[in-house]
VOMARMAR-302150 format. One record per residue (C-alpha): residue in one letter; x negated, y negated, z negated. Coordinates in pm, 1 decimal. Each point is the difference from the previous one (the first is absolute). Example, Ala and Ser with C-alpha at 12.3 -4.5 7.8 and 13.67 -1.06 7.14 Angstrom:
2
+-----+----------+----------+----------+
| res |       px |       py |       pz |
+-----+----------+----------+----------+
|   a |  -1230.0 |    450.0 |   -780.0 |
|   s |   -137.0 |   -344.0 |     66.0 |
+-----+----------+----------+----------+
END
This chain:
276
+-----+----------+----------+----------+
| res |       px |       py |       pz |
+-----+----------+----------+----------+
|   m |    920.2 |   4140.6 |  -1161.0 |
|   r |    -34.7 |     14.0 |    378.7 |
|   k |    253.8 |   -281.9 |     41.3 |
|   s |   -176.1 |   -198.9 |   -267.8 |
|   l |   -335.6 |     51.3 |    174.8 |
|   v |    140.9 |   -107.6 |    336.5 |
|   g |    159.5 |   -300.7 |   -165.7 |
|   r |   -342.1 |   -107.6 |   -125.8 |
|   i |   -190.2 |     73.2 |    320.4 |
|   w |    203.8 |   -180.5 |    264.3 |
|   p |      0.8 |   -345.4 |   -169.5 |
|   n |   -378.0 |     21.8 |    -49.5 |
|   a |    -52.6 |    120.4 |    356.6 |
|   t |    217.0 |   -282.7 |    134.8 |
|   a |   -189.0 |   -254.2 |   -209.7 |
|   l |   -332.5 |    138.1 |    127.8 |
|   v |    109.7 |    -21.4 |    364.6 |
|   l |    122.2 |   -358.6 |    -46.8 |
|   f |   -322.4 |    -93.5 |   -179.2 |
|   v |   -211.4 |    131.7 |    287.4 |
|   a |    224.1 |   -167.6 |    259.7 |
|   f |    -28.8 |   -342.3 |   -166.0 |
|   v |   -362.4 |     16.2 |   -114.8 |
|   f |   -158.4 |    153.5 |    311.1 |
|   p |     37.7 |   -310.4 |    225.0 |
|   v |   -165.2 |   -212.5 |   -269.4 |
|   y |   -280.1 |    254.1 |    -38.9 |
|   w |    -53.1 |     17.5 |    376.9 |
|   m |    -15.7 |   -379.0 |     22.1 |
|   f |   -279.3 |    -22.3 |   -258.6 |
|   n |   -164.3 |    311.3 |    143.2 |
|   t |    -15.1 |   -151.7 |    349.1 |
|   a |   -129.5 |   -328.8 |   -137.9 |
|   l |   -296.7 |    183.0 |   -154.5 |
|   k |    -88.8 |    216.4 |    302.0 |
|   p |   -273.0 |    -81.9 |    251.6 |
|   n |    133.9 |    -65.1 |    349.7 |
|   g |   -112.5 |    339.8 |    121.3 |
|   q |    222.1 |    180.8 |   -250.4 |
|   i |    299.8 |   -224.4 |     70.5 |
|   i |     18.0 |     79.5 |    371.6 |
|   s |    -97.2 |    367.8 |    -30.5 |
|   e |    234.9 |    259.1 |    148.2 |
|   d |     17.1 |    197.9 |   -323.8 |
|   p |    140.6 |   -190.7 |   -299.2 |
|   v |   -253.1 |    -78.1 |   -272.0 |
|   w |    181.8 |     38.8 |   -328.4 |
|   f |   -289.2 |   -123.1 |   -213.2 |
|   p |   -256.9 |   -251.5 |    128.4 |
|   g |   -339.5 |    169.0 |      2.4 |
|   s |   -192.5 |   -324.5 |    -36.7 |
|   p |    230.5 |   -279.7 |   -124.3 |
|   t |    -75.7 |   -348.7 |    125.4 |
|   l |    112.7 |   -347.3 |   -100.5 |
|   e |    -77.5 |   -145.0 |    341.5 |
|   h |    366.8 |    -25.9 |     95.5 |
|   f |     85.6 |   -185.4 |   -320.8 |
|   t |   -283.7 |   -242.6 |     72.6 |
|   t |    144.1 |    -62.2 |    346.2 |
|   a |    345.8 |    -64.8 |   -143.7 |
|   v |   -122.8 |   -231.3 |   -276.2 |
|   n |   -209.7 |   -201.5 |    242.8 |
|   a |    292.7 |    -50.1 |    237.4 |
|   e |     94.9 |   -360.1 |     74.3 |
|   n |    208.5 |   -172.5 |   -271.4 |
|   f |     20.6 |    316.3 |   -211.8 |
|   w |    -67.7 |   -165.4 |   -335.4 |
|   t |    220.4 |   -297.0 |     88.6 |
|   l |    289.2 |    235.0 |     70.6 |
|   v |    -70.3 |    193.1 |   -321.1 |
|   r |     30.0 |   -325.8 |   -192.0 |
|   n |    322.5 |    -86.8 |    184.0 |
|   s |    156.7 |    339.4 |    -68.2 |
|   v |    -95.5 |      1.4 |   -366.7 |
|   t |    123.1 |   -358.1 |    -47.1 |
|   v |    342.8 |     38.8 |    158.3 |
|   t |     58.2 |    342.7 |   -156.5 |
|   v |   -101.7 |    -87.8 |   -356.2 |
|   v |    179.1 |   -336.4 |      1.7 |
|   a |    316.9 |    149.6 |    152.2 |
|   v |     11.3 |    283.4 |   -255.0 |
|   g |    -72.1 |   -241.1 |   -286.3 |
|   l |    275.6 |   -241.7 |    107.4 |
|   s |    252.6 |    279.5 |     47.4 |
|   l |    -75.6 |    144.4 |   -344.3 |
|   t |     34.5 |   -342.1 |   -163.6 |
|   v |    333.7 |    -75.4 |    165.7 |
|   a |    128.0 |    354.9 |    -52.2 |
|   l |    -76.0 |     -5.6 |   -373.2 |
|   f |    238.6 |   -288.9 |    -59.5 |
|   a |    256.3 |    116.7 |    255.7 |
|   s |      9.6 |    356.1 |   -135.7 |
|   f |     43.0 |   -127.2 |   -356.1 |
|   a |    291.3 |   -220.3 |    106.0 |
|   l |    167.7 |    280.4 |    196.5 |
|   a |    -44.6 |    257.0 |   -277.6 |
|   r |     76.1 |   -208.0 |   -309.9 |
|   m |    229.8 |   -284.0 |    103.3 |
|   r |    363.0 |     34.8 |    103.0 |
|   f |    111.5 |   -245.3 |    265.8 |
|   k |    231.8 |     -3.3 |    297.0 |
|   g |   -149.9 |    144.8 |    315.5 |
|   r |   -271.7 |    200.0 |   -176.8 |
|   r |     87.0 |    325.9 |    177.9 |
|   g |     18.6 |   -180.3 |    330.9 |
|   i |   -352.7 |   -131.3 |    -48.0 |
|   v |   -126.6 |    351.4 |    -72.3 |
|   l |    176.4 |    123.8 |    314.2 |
|   v |   -164.6 |   -275.3 |    205.1 |
|   f |   -343.0 |    105.0 |   -127.7 |
|   m |     73.0 |    361.2 |     98.0 |
|   i |    113.5 |   -102.9 |    348.1 |
|   a |   -310.0 |   -218.3 |     39.3 |
|   q |   -217.3 |    296.4 |    -95.2 |
|   m |    159.6 |    214.3 |    271.5 |
|   a |     -3.1 |   -270.1 |    269.9 |
|   p |   -267.7 |     35.4 |    271.3 |
|   w |   -209.6 |   -314.4 |    -24.7 |
|   e |   -127.0 |     39.9 |    355.3 |
|   v |    334.9 |   -116.9 |    145.2 |
|   m |    -53.2 |   -340.9 |   -160.2 |
|   v |   -349.5 |    -57.6 |    135.4 |
|   i |    120.5 |   -232.5 |    278.1 |
|   g |    200.5 |   -215.8 |   -240.6 |
|   i |   -289.0 |    -11.9 |   -245.3 |
|   y |   -237.3 |    -98.0 |    278.4 |
|   m |    223.0 |   -291.4 |    101.0 |
|   i |     19.5 |   -122.5 |   -360.0 |
|   v |   -376.9 |     15.8 |    -46.4 |
|   r |    -62.6 |   -159.6 |    340.7 |
|   d |    234.8 |   -291.1 |    -72.8 |
|   a |   -175.6 |    -49.4 |   -333.8 |
|   d |   -334.5 |    -10.4 |    185.3 |
|   m |   -140.7 |    278.4 |   -219.9 |
|   l |   -104.9 |    259.1 |    256.7 |
|   n |   -337.4 |    164.5 |    -66.0 |
|   s |     36.4 |    -75.4 |   -371.6 |
|   l |     -5.2 |    247.2 |   -287.0 |
|   v |    265.9 |   -192.3 |   -195.0 |
|   p |    311.5 |    108.8 |    197.2 |
|   l |   -142.8 |    351.2 |     27.0 |
|   t |    -33.7 |     17.9 |   -379.0 |
|   l |    349.5 |   -137.0 |    -58.3 |
|   f |    163.4 |    246.2 |    237.1 |
|   y |   -193.6 |    290.0 |   -150.1 |
|   t |    129.9 |   -110.0 |   -338.9 |
|   v |    355.8 |      8.2 |    129.7 |
|   m |    -58.3 |    342.6 |    154.2 |
|   v |   -111.0 |    167.0 |   -323.5 |
|   l |    230.7 |   -194.5 |   -233.0 |
|   p |    321.4 |    209.9 |     34.5 |
|   l |   -161.2 |    328.5 |   -106.0 |
|   t |   -183.3 |   -177.2 |   -281.4 |
|   v |    320.8 |   -151.8 |   -139.1 |
|   i |    198.8 |    324.3 |     26.7 |
|   t |   -270.8 |    206.6 |   -169.5 |
|   l |    -71.7 |   -246.1 |   -281.9 |
|   r |    373.0 |    -48.5 |    -62.9 |
|   s |     25.1 |    371.4 |    -78.2 |
|   y |   -283.3 |    -28.2 |   -250.1 |
|   v |    140.8 |   -307.6 |   -171.0 |
|   a |    340.2 |    169.4 |    -25.2 |
|   a |   -165.4 |    305.9 |   -156.6 |
|   v |   -152.7 |   -202.9 |   -285.3 |
|   p |    240.9 |     21.6 |   -298.2 |
|   k |    160.6 |   -332.1 |    -79.2 |
|   d |    -55.0 |     71.7 |   -369.0 |
|   l |   -372.9 |    -60.0 |     44.0 |
|   e |     60.8 |   -340.3 |    152.6 |
|   e |    261.0 |    -91.5 |   -261.0 |
|   s |   -234.0 |    105.0 |   -279.5 |
|   a |   -267.3 |   -229.2 |    139.0 |
|   l |    251.8 |   -287.3 |     14.3 |
|   v |     99.9 |     65.2 |   -361.6 |
|   d |   -366.5 |     -3.6 |   -101.7 |
|   g |    -31.5 |   -352.1 |    136.4 |
|   c |   -112.6 |     51.6 |    358.0 |
|   s |    148.2 |   -212.1 |    273.0 |
|   r |    146.9 |    177.4 |    302.8 |
|   t |   -317.1 |    -77.6 |    193.9 |
|   q |   -217.5 |    143.6 |   -278.0 |
|   a |    222.0 |    308.2 |    -25.3 |
|   f |    -38.1 |     58.1 |    372.4 |
|   r |   -376.3 |    -49.5 |    -11.9 |
|   k |    -69.1 |    206.0 |   -314.3 |
|   v |    268.6 |    270.3 |     18.4 |
|   i |    129.6 |     52.3 |    353.5 |
|   f |   -303.7 |    -85.8 |    210.6 |
|   p |   -234.5 |    266.3 |   -151.1 |
|   l |    263.3 |    267.7 |     70.6 |
|   l |     12.5 |    -95.0 |    369.0 |
|   a |   -357.0 |    114.0 |     75.4 |
|   p |     99.4 |    316.0 |    196.3 |
|   g |    247.7 |   -198.5 |    208.3 |
|   l |   -252.2 |   -276.4 |     64.2 |
|   m |   -259.2 |    251.6 |    114.1 |
|   t |    246.0 |    180.5 |    225.1 |
|   t |    124.4 |   -313.0 |    170.4 |
|   s |   -347.9 |   -150.2 |     30.3 |
|   l |   -123.5 |    317.4 |    170.1 |
|   f |    279.4 |     12.9 |    256.1 |
|   g |    -11.3 |   -375.4 |     45.9 |
|   f |   -373.6 |     18.5 |     65.8 |
|   i |     45.2 |    279.0 |    256.1 |
|   t |    279.3 |   -189.6 |    177.7 |
|   a |   -191.4 |   -328.2 |     23.9 |
|   w |   -336.4 |    161.7 |     73.8 |
|   n |    136.8 |    205.8 |    293.4 |
|   e |    232.6 |   -263.8 |    149.0 |
|   f |    -62.4 |    -46.1 |    371.2 |
|   p |    282.2 |   -166.8 |    204.6 |
|   m |     12.3 |   -323.5 |   -201.0 |
|   v |   -370.5 |    -81.7 |     22.3 |
|   l |     -0.8 |    101.8 |    366.6 |
|   i |    260.7 |   -267.3 |     79.0 |
|   l |    -96.3 |   -278.6 |   -240.6 |
|   n |   -381.0 |      9.2 |      0.5 |
|   k |   -154.4 |      4.1 |    347.1 |
|   n |   -328.8 |   -151.2 |   -115.6 |
|   d |   -253.6 |    278.5 |    -60.3 |
|   e |   -122.6 |   -154.4 |   -325.4 |
|   a |    354.7 |    -31.0 |   -137.5 |
|   q |     95.5 |    364.9 |     48.6 |
|   t |    -10.8 |    294.5 |   -240.3 |
|   l |   -154.2 |    346.4 |      6.4 |
|   p |    295.4 |    191.5 |    156.2 |
|   l |    -23.4 |   -212.4 |    314.4 |
|   w |   -380.3 |     28.1 |      1.0 |
|   l |     31.0 |    378.2 |    -23.7 |
|   s |    239.7 |     12.2 |    296.2 |
|   k |   -256.8 |   -187.9 |    213.1 |
|   f |   -300.5 |    194.8 |   -124.4 |
|   q |     20.4 |    282.3 |    254.5 |
|   t |     28.5 |   -249.0 |    285.4 |
|   a |   -298.1 |   -198.8 |   -122.6 |
|   f |   -228.8 |    301.9 |    -41.7 |
|   g |    123.8 |    217.9 |    285.3 |
|   d |     -3.9 |    372.2 |    -81.1 |
|   d |   -206.6 |    -26.9 |   -317.4 |
|   w |    221.1 |    232.0 |   -202.2 |
|   g |   -242.3 |     11.0 |   -289.3 |
|   a |     13.1 |   -377.3 |    -47.9 |
|   t |    376.7 |      3.9 |     47.0 |
|   m |     45.4 |    262.8 |   -270.9 |
|   a |   -240.7 |   -190.2 |   -224.8 |
|   a |    208.2 |   -314.5 |     47.3 |
|   a |    316.9 |    194.1 |    -82.1 |
|   s |   -170.1 |    145.1 |   -308.5 |
|   l |   -104.1 |   -344.5 |   -121.9 |
|   f |    357.3 |   -118.7 |     48.4 |
|   a |    141.2 |    295.1 |   -195.8 |
|   i |   -247.7 |     -2.2 |   -290.9 |
|   p |    165.2 |   -284.7 |   -202.4 |
|   v |    341.4 |    169.6 |     17.5 |
|   l |   -144.8 |    339.8 |    -93.2 |
|   l |   -192.2 |   -142.4 |   -296.2 |
|   l |    301.4 |   -192.8 |   -123.9 |
|   f |    222.0 |    306.1 |     33.3 |
|   l |   -246.5 |    223.5 |   -186.2 |
|   w |    -19.3 |   -258.6 |   -278.3 |
|   l |    376.5 |    -45.4 |    -33.1 |
|   q |    129.6 |    340.1 |    111.6 |
|   r |    123.9 |    123.4 |   -339.0 |
|   k |    175.6 |   -322.9 |    -84.3 |
|   a |    137.4 |    -25.1 |    354.8 |
|   v |    153.7 |    350.4 |    -11.6 |
|   s |    149.5 |    -56.5 |   -343.8 |
|   g |    121.8 |   -339.1 |    115.8 |
|   l |    181.3 |    143.5 |    299.0 |
|   t |    161.4 |    269.4 |   -211.9 |
|   a |    106.3 |   -243.4 |   -270.8 |
|   g |    125.8 |   -252.0 |    252.5 |
|   a |    216.9 |    267.9 |    157.7 |
|   v |    178.5 |    104.7 |   -320.0 |
|   k |      9.6 |   -314.7 |   -211.7 |
|   g |    196.8 |   -321.2 |     25.9 |
+-----+----------+----------+----------+
END
Protein backbone atom coordinates (compact mmCIF):
# COMPACT_ATOMS: atom_id res chain seq x y z
CA UNK A 1 0.00 0.00 0.00
CA UNK A 2 2.90 2.35 0.76
CA UNK A 3 4.37 1.79 -2.71
CA UNK A 4 0.96 2.31 -4.25
CA UNK A 5 0.52 5.56 -2.30
CA UNK A 6 3.94 6.84 -3.36
CA UNK A 7 3.17 5.87 -6.94
CA UNK A 8 0.07 8.07 -6.83
CA UNK A 9 1.67 11.00 -5.02
CA UNK A 10 4.79 11.69 -7.08
CA UNK A 11 3.03 12.03 -10.49
CA UNK A 12 0.49 14.43 -8.96
CA UNK A 13 3.22 16.38 -7.18
CA UNK A 14 5.24 16.62 -10.40
CA UNK A 15 2.17 17.78 -12.32
CA UNK A 16 1.47 20.42 -9.65
CA UNK A 17 5.03 21.76 -9.76
CA UNK A 18 4.95 21.95 -13.57
CA UNK A 19 1.55 23.65 -13.48
CA UNK A 20 2.82 26.33 -11.10
CA UNK A 21 6.03 26.80 -13.12
CA UNK A 22 4.13 27.36 -16.39
CA UNK A 23 1.15 29.30 -15.05
CA UNK A 24 2.94 31.64 -12.64
CA UNK A 25 4.64 33.81 -15.33
CA UNK A 26 1.27 34.30 -17.03
CA UNK A 27 -0.37 35.17 -13.71
CA UNK A 28 2.41 37.63 -12.85
CA UNK A 29 2.08 39.30 -16.25
CA UNK A 30 -1.64 39.96 -15.76
CA UNK A 31 -1.07 40.81 -12.10
CA UNK A 32 1.51 43.47 -12.97
CA UNK A 33 -0.72 44.87 -15.70
CA UNK A 34 -3.46 45.48 -13.13
CA UNK A 35 -1.27 47.03 -10.41
CA UNK A 36 -0.88 50.76 -9.81
CA UNK A 37 2.65 52.01 -10.44
CA UNK A 38 3.38 52.24 -6.74
CA UNK A 39 2.81 48.51 -6.23
CA UNK A 40 4.85 47.56 -9.31
CA UNK A 41 8.06 49.23 -8.15
CA UNK A 42 7.67 48.39 -4.45
CA UNK A 43 10.50 46.53 -2.73
CA UNK A 44 8.19 43.82 -1.41
CA UNK A 45 6.35 41.81 -4.09
CA UNK A 46 2.60 42.42 -4.23
CA UNK A 47 1.02 39.08 -4.99
CA UNK A 48 -2.51 40.46 -5.34
CA UNK A 49 -3.21 44.02 -6.53
CA UNK A 50 -4.94 45.88 -3.71
CA UNK A 51 -6.70 48.30 -6.03
CA UNK A 52 -6.71 46.97 -9.62
CA UNK A 53 -6.51 49.55 -12.38
CA UNK A 54 -7.07 49.46 -16.13
CA UNK A 55 -4.90 52.51 -16.72
CA UNK A 56 -2.06 50.46 -18.18
CA UNK A 57 -4.38 48.72 -20.63
CA UNK A 58 -5.68 52.12 -21.72
CA UNK A 59 -2.12 53.26 -22.36
CA UNK A 60 -1.38 50.16 -24.43
CA UNK A 61 -4.59 50.37 -26.47
CA UNK A 62 -4.03 54.04 -27.22
CA UNK A 63 -0.49 53.43 -28.44
CA UNK A 64 0.26 54.52 -32.01
CA UNK A 65 -0.95 52.10 -34.73
CA UNK A 66 -2.20 49.56 -32.18
CA UNK A 67 -5.50 48.78 -33.90
CA UNK A 68 -3.85 48.78 -37.33
CA UNK A 69 -1.36 46.18 -36.14
CA UNK A 70 -4.16 44.15 -34.53
CA UNK A 71 -5.91 44.07 -37.90
CA UNK A 72 -2.67 43.07 -39.64
CA UNK A 73 -1.95 40.26 -37.19
CA UNK A 74 -5.48 38.88 -37.32
CA UNK A 75 -5.55 39.06 -41.13
CA UNK A 76 -2.26 37.30 -41.83
CA UNK A 77 -2.82 34.69 -39.10
CA UNK A 78 -6.40 33.75 -40.01
CA UNK A 79 -5.73 33.72 -43.76
CA UNK A 80 -2.52 31.69 -43.36
CA UNK A 81 -4.21 29.10 -41.13
CA UNK A 82 -7.22 28.91 -43.47
CA UNK A 83 -5.04 28.41 -46.56
CA UNK A 84 -2.90 25.78 -44.87
CA UNK A 85 -5.97 23.84 -43.72
CA UNK A 86 -7.49 23.95 -47.21
CA UNK A 87 -4.32 22.73 -48.92
CA UNK A 88 -3.61 20.15 -46.20
CA UNK A 89 -7.09 18.62 -46.47
CA UNK A 90 -6.53 17.62 -50.09
CA UNK A 91 -2.86 16.75 -49.62
CA UNK A 92 -3.51 14.57 -46.56
CA UNK A 93 -6.30 12.72 -48.37
CA UNK A 94 -4.02 12.02 -51.33
CA UNK A 95 -1.15 10.84 -49.11
CA UNK A 96 -3.37 8.63 -46.95
CA UNK A 97 -5.69 7.10 -49.56
CA UNK A 98 -3.85 7.07 -52.88
CA UNK A 99 -0.90 4.86 -53.77
CA UNK A 100 1.62 6.48 -56.08
CA UNK A 101 5.36 6.48 -56.57
CA UNK A 102 7.23 8.82 -54.26
CA UNK A 103 4.46 9.05 -51.66
CA UNK A 104 6.77 8.19 -48.74
CA UNK A 105 9.36 10.61 -50.03
CA UNK A 106 6.81 13.42 -49.99
CA UNK A 107 5.89 12.61 -46.39
CA UNK A 108 9.59 12.63 -45.48
CA UNK A 109 10.01 16.04 -47.13
CA UNK A 110 7.13 17.43 -45.07
CA UNK A 111 8.75 16.09 -41.89
CA UNK A 112 12.11 17.62 -42.79
CA UNK A 113 10.41 20.94 -43.59
CA UNK A 114 8.73 20.87 -40.19
CA UNK A 115 12.09 20.43 -38.45
CA UNK A 116 13.96 23.00 -40.56
CA UNK A 117 14.68 26.37 -38.88
CA UNK A 118 12.93 28.95 -41.03
CA UNK A 119 15.14 31.74 -39.72
CA UNK A 120 18.10 30.55 -41.84
CA UNK A 121 16.11 31.32 -44.99
CA UNK A 122 15.15 34.86 -44.04
CA UNK A 123 17.84 36.43 -46.25
CA UNK A 124 16.79 34.42 -49.30
CA UNK A 125 13.13 35.19 -48.67
CA UNK A 126 13.93 38.87 -48.32
CA UNK A 127 15.70 38.91 -51.69
CA UNK A 128 12.75 37.19 -53.37
CA UNK A 129 10.23 39.63 -51.89
CA UNK A 130 12.47 42.62 -52.67
CA UNK A 131 12.89 41.59 -56.32
CA UNK A 132 9.12 41.17 -56.57
CA UNK A 133 8.70 44.71 -55.18
CA UNK A 134 6.42 43.44 -52.39
CA UNK A 135 8.20 44.69 -49.28
CA UNK A 136 5.92 46.16 -46.61
CA UNK A 137 3.02 44.08 -47.93
CA UNK A 138 0.93 41.55 -46.02
CA UNK A 139 0.65 39.23 -49.04
CA UNK A 140 4.16 37.65 -48.92
CA UNK A 141 3.95 37.53 -45.13
CA UNK A 142 0.70 35.56 -45.35
CA UNK A 143 2.07 33.18 -47.98
CA UNK A 144 5.21 32.40 -46.00
CA UNK A 145 3.20 31.88 -42.82
CA UNK A 146 1.07 29.42 -44.77
CA UNK A 147 4.17 27.52 -45.83
CA UNK A 148 5.47 27.53 -42.26
CA UNK A 149 2.39 25.87 -40.75
CA UNK A 150 1.60 23.60 -43.70
CA UNK A 151 3.95 20.65 -42.92
CA UNK A 152 2.53 19.99 -39.44
CA UNK A 153 -1.00 20.41 -40.77
CA UNK A 154 -0.47 17.84 -43.54
CA UNK A 155 1.25 15.31 -41.26
CA UNK A 156 -1.45 15.55 -38.58
CA UNK A 157 -4.42 15.41 -40.96
CA UNK A 158 -2.86 12.51 -42.87
CA UNK A 159 -2.93 10.48 -39.65
CA UNK A 160 -6.62 11.24 -39.20
CA UNK A 161 -7.55 10.40 -42.77
CA UNK A 162 -5.62 7.13 -42.51
CA UNK A 163 -7.50 6.30 -39.29
CA UNK A 164 -10.91 6.56 -40.98
CA UNK A 165 -11.94 3.03 -42.07
CA UNK A 166 -12.03 2.66 -45.82
CA UNK A 167 -15.27 0.70 -45.45
CA UNK A 168 -17.11 3.90 -44.57
CA UNK A 169 -15.90 5.61 -47.71
CA UNK A 170 -16.63 2.56 -49.87
CA UNK A 171 -20.13 2.30 -48.41
CA UNK A 172 -20.78 5.91 -49.35
CA UNK A 173 -19.54 5.23 -52.90
CA UNK A 174 -21.84 2.20 -53.15
CA UNK A 175 -24.77 4.32 -51.97
CA UNK A 176 -24.23 6.65 -54.91
CA UNK A 177 -21.90 9.31 -53.54
CA UNK A 178 -19.08 10.57 -55.67
CA UNK A 179 -15.58 10.55 -54.18
CA UNK A 180 -15.90 14.26 -53.46
CA UNK A 181 -19.24 13.74 -51.70
CA UNK A 182 -17.83 10.80 -49.73
CA UNK A 183 -14.96 12.97 -48.55
CA UNK A 184 -17.26 15.85 -47.63
CA UNK A 185 -19.98 13.80 -45.90
CA UNK A 186 -18.00 10.91 -44.39
CA UNK A 187 -14.32 11.77 -43.91
CA UNK A 188 -14.44 15.51 -43.29
CA UNK A 189 -16.71 15.37 -40.18
CA UNK A 190 -14.34 12.83 -38.60
CA UNK A 191 -11.37 15.19 -39.02
CA UNK A 192 -12.67 17.80 -36.56
CA UNK A 193 -10.16 16.99 -33.76
CA UNK A 194 -7.27 17.11 -36.22
CA UNK A 195 -8.50 20.36 -37.74
CA UNK A 196 -8.77 21.96 -34.31
CA UNK A 197 -5.33 20.75 -33.26
CA UNK A 198 -3.58 21.99 -36.37
CA UNK A 199 -5.49 25.27 -36.43
CA UNK A 200 -4.46 25.94 -32.82
CA UNK A 201 -0.77 25.30 -33.40
CA UNK A 202 -0.88 27.06 -36.74
CA UNK A 203 -2.46 30.10 -35.10
CA UNK A 204 0.19 30.17 -32.36
CA UNK A 205 3.02 29.84 -34.90
CA UNK A 206 1.76 32.62 -37.18
CA UNK A 207 0.61 34.89 -34.35
CA UNK A 208 4.01 34.78 -32.57
CA UNK A 209 6.26 34.91 -35.66
CA UNK A 210 8.87 37.65 -35.35
CA UNK A 211 11.96 37.37 -37.66
CA UNK A 212 10.03 37.36 -40.95
CA UNK A 213 8.00 40.51 -40.30
CA UNK A 214 11.09 42.21 -38.87
CA UNK A 215 12.93 41.75 -42.18
CA UNK A 216 10.11 42.15 -44.71
CA UNK A 217 7.95 44.91 -43.22
CA UNK A 218 9.89 47.99 -42.14
CA UNK A 219 6.90 50.31 -42.47
CA UNK A 220 5.27 50.78 -39.05
CA UNK A 221 1.76 50.41 -40.45
CA UNK A 222 2.63 47.15 -42.23
CA UNK A 223 3.98 45.35 -39.17
CA UNK A 224 2.29 42.96 -36.74
CA UNK A 225 1.85 42.82 -32.98
CA UNK A 226 5.02 40.82 -32.10
CA UNK A 227 7.21 43.57 -33.55
CA UNK A 228 5.07 46.26 -31.88
CA UNK A 229 5.48 44.47 -28.55
CA UNK A 230 9.27 44.34 -28.93
CA UNK A 231 9.33 48.14 -29.42
CA UNK A 232 6.81 48.90 -26.68
CA UNK A 233 9.32 49.13 -23.82
CA UNK A 234 11.52 51.48 -25.84
CA UNK A 235 8.60 53.72 -26.73
CA UNK A 236 7.29 54.02 -23.16
CA UNK A 237 10.56 53.91 -21.23
CA UNK A 238 10.29 52.07 -17.90
CA UNK A 239 6.50 51.89 -17.81
CA UNK A 240 6.38 48.25 -16.77
CA UNK A 241 2.65 48.34 -16.16
CA UNK A 242 1.92 49.40 -19.74
CA UNK A 243 4.46 46.89 -21.03
CA UNK A 244 2.81 44.03 -19.15
CA UNK A 245 -0.61 45.24 -20.31
CA UNK A 246 0.62 45.17 -23.91
CA UNK A 247 1.98 41.65 -23.40
CA UNK A 248 -1.34 40.60 -21.85
CA UNK A 249 -3.31 41.97 -24.80
CA UNK A 250 -1.01 40.07 -27.15
CA UNK A 251 -1.46 36.82 -25.22
CA UNK A 252 -5.25 36.99 -24.71
CA UNK A 253 -6.26 35.71 -28.21
CA UNK A 254 -3.98 32.67 -27.89
CA UNK A 255 -5.19 31.92 -24.36
CA UNK A 256 -8.85 32.18 -25.35
CA UNK A 257 -8.35 30.00 -28.40
CA UNK A 258 -6.47 27.41 -26.37
CA UNK A 259 -9.15 27.32 -23.65
CA UNK A 260 -11.81 26.86 -26.33
CA UNK A 261 -9.98 24.08 -28.18
CA UNK A 262 -7.95 22.48 -25.39
CA UNK A 263 -9.86 19.19 -25.16
CA UNK A 264 -9.90 18.64 -28.90
CA UNK A 265 -6.26 19.74 -29.16
CA UNK A 266 -5.08 17.23 -26.52
CA UNK A 267 -7.09 14.40 -28.05
CA UNK A 268 -5.83 15.44 -31.47
CA UNK A 269 -2.20 15.27 -30.42
CA UNK A 270 -2.70 11.87 -28.82
CA UNK A 271 -4.57 10.47 -31.82
CA UNK A 272 -2.08 11.93 -34.26
CA UNK A 273 0.75 10.23 -32.39
CA UNK A 274 -0.72 6.71 -32.51
CA UNK A 275 -2.74 6.63 -35.73
CA UNK A 276 -1.76 6.54 -39.37
